[in-house]
C-alpha positions as CSV (number, residue, x, y, z in Angstrom):
1,M,43.7,102.2,132.9
2,L,47.4,101.3,133.3
3,Y,48.8,97.9,132.1
4,S,52.1,96.3,132.7
5,I,53.6,94.4,129.7
6,V,56.5,92.1,130.6
7,G,58.4,90.4,127.8
8,E,60.9,87.6,128.6
9,D,63.7,87.1,126.1
10,V,64.7,83.8,124.5
11,A,68.3,82.8,125.1
12,N,70.9,84.7,123.0
13,S,68.3,87.3,121.8
14,L,70.8,90.2,121.5
15,S,71.2,90.1,117.7
16,A,67.5,89.8,117.0
17,R,66.8,92.5,119.6
18,Q,69.3,94.9,118.0
19,E,67.8,94.4,114.6
20,A,64.2,95.0,115.8
21,R,65.0,97.8,118.2
22,P,64.3,100.8,115.9
23,A,60.8,99.6,115.1
24,H,60.2,98.7,118.8
25,L,61.3,102.2,119.9
26,T,59.1,103.9,117.3
27,R,56.0,102.3,118.8
28,L,57.1,103.3,122.3
29,E,57.7,106.9,121.1
30,A,54.1,106.9,119.7
31,L,52.7,106.0,123.1
32,Q,54.9,108.7,124.7
33,N,53.7,111.3,122.2
34,E,50.1,110.4,123.0
35,G,50.8,110.8,126.8
36,R,50.1,107.1,127.5
37,L,53.6,105.8,128.3
38,I,54.5,105.7,132.0
39,L,57.8,103.9,131.7
40,A,59.6,101.4,129.5
41,G,63.0,99.7,129.4
42,P,64.9,96.5,129.2
43,N,66.2,94.2,131.9
44,P,70.0,93.7,131.5
45,A,71.0,90.1,131.8
46,I,73.7,91.1,134.2
47,D,74.0,93.7,137.0
48,S,75.0,96.5,134.6
49,D,73.5,99.4,132.8
50,S,75.6,98.4,129.8
51,P,75.6,94.6,129.7
52,G,77.5,94.3,126.4
53,D,77.4,90.9,124.9
54,A,75.4,89.5,127.9
55,G,72.4,91.3,126.4
56,F,69.0,91.5,128.0
57,S,66.6,89.1,129.7
58,G,63.4,91.0,128.9
59,S,61.6,94.3,128.9
60,V,59.0,96.1,130.9
61,V,56.4,98.6,129.6
62,I,53.8,100.4,131.7
63,A,51.3,102.3,129.7
64,K,47.7,103.4,129.4
65,F,45.2,101.5,127.3
66,T,41.4,101.5,127.2
67,S,41.2,97.8,128.0
68,L,43.2,94.6,128.7
69,E,42.3,93.4,125.2
70,E,43.8,96.6,123.6
71,A,47.0,96.2,125.8
72,K,47.3,92.6,124.7
73,A,46.8,93.5,121.0
74,W,49.5,96.2,121.3
75,A,51.9,93.8,123.0
76,D,51.2,91.1,120.4
77,A,52.1,93.5,117.6
78,D,55.5,94.4,119.1
79,P,58.4,94.0,116.7
80,Y,60.3,92.0,119.3
81,V,57.5,89.4,119.2
82,D,57.7,89.2,115.4
83,A,61.5,89.0,115.5
84,G,61.4,86.1,118.0
85,V,63.1,88.1,120.8
86,Y,60.4,87.2,123.4
87,K,59.6,83.7,124.5
88,N,56.7,85.0,126.6
89,V,54.8,88.2,127.1
90,T,52.6,88.8,130.1
91,V,50.0,91.6,130.1
92,K,48.3,92.6,133.4
93,P,46.3,95.5,134.8
94,F,48.5,97.8,136.8
95,K,47.6,100.1,139.7
96,Q,50.1,102.9,140.3
97,V,50.6,103.7,144.0
98,F,54.0,105.5,143.9
99,P,55.0,108.0,142.9
100,N,51.7,109.7,143.6
101,T,50.2,111.3,140.6
């Protein structure tokens, strides 16, 4: 089943985010290589693809996991969690409607 993972950044998270980003991307690449990643990306803190020093307000991942518990465990092990980037992470089942698969 698909699950949405939404991380909300703490204030002024850019430095910690940049430091933890390589490890964060490695985990996402593993999901992609396994054919389990639907989409992933950050939420810019301002209305711009390149927010510069404004940074990001969070991230969204939609991926396949065997259970809600597995999705939560994967989210809890994210390097952004360990680095204190996220103040909150919400994991929920997700039903894709569009685009049609």
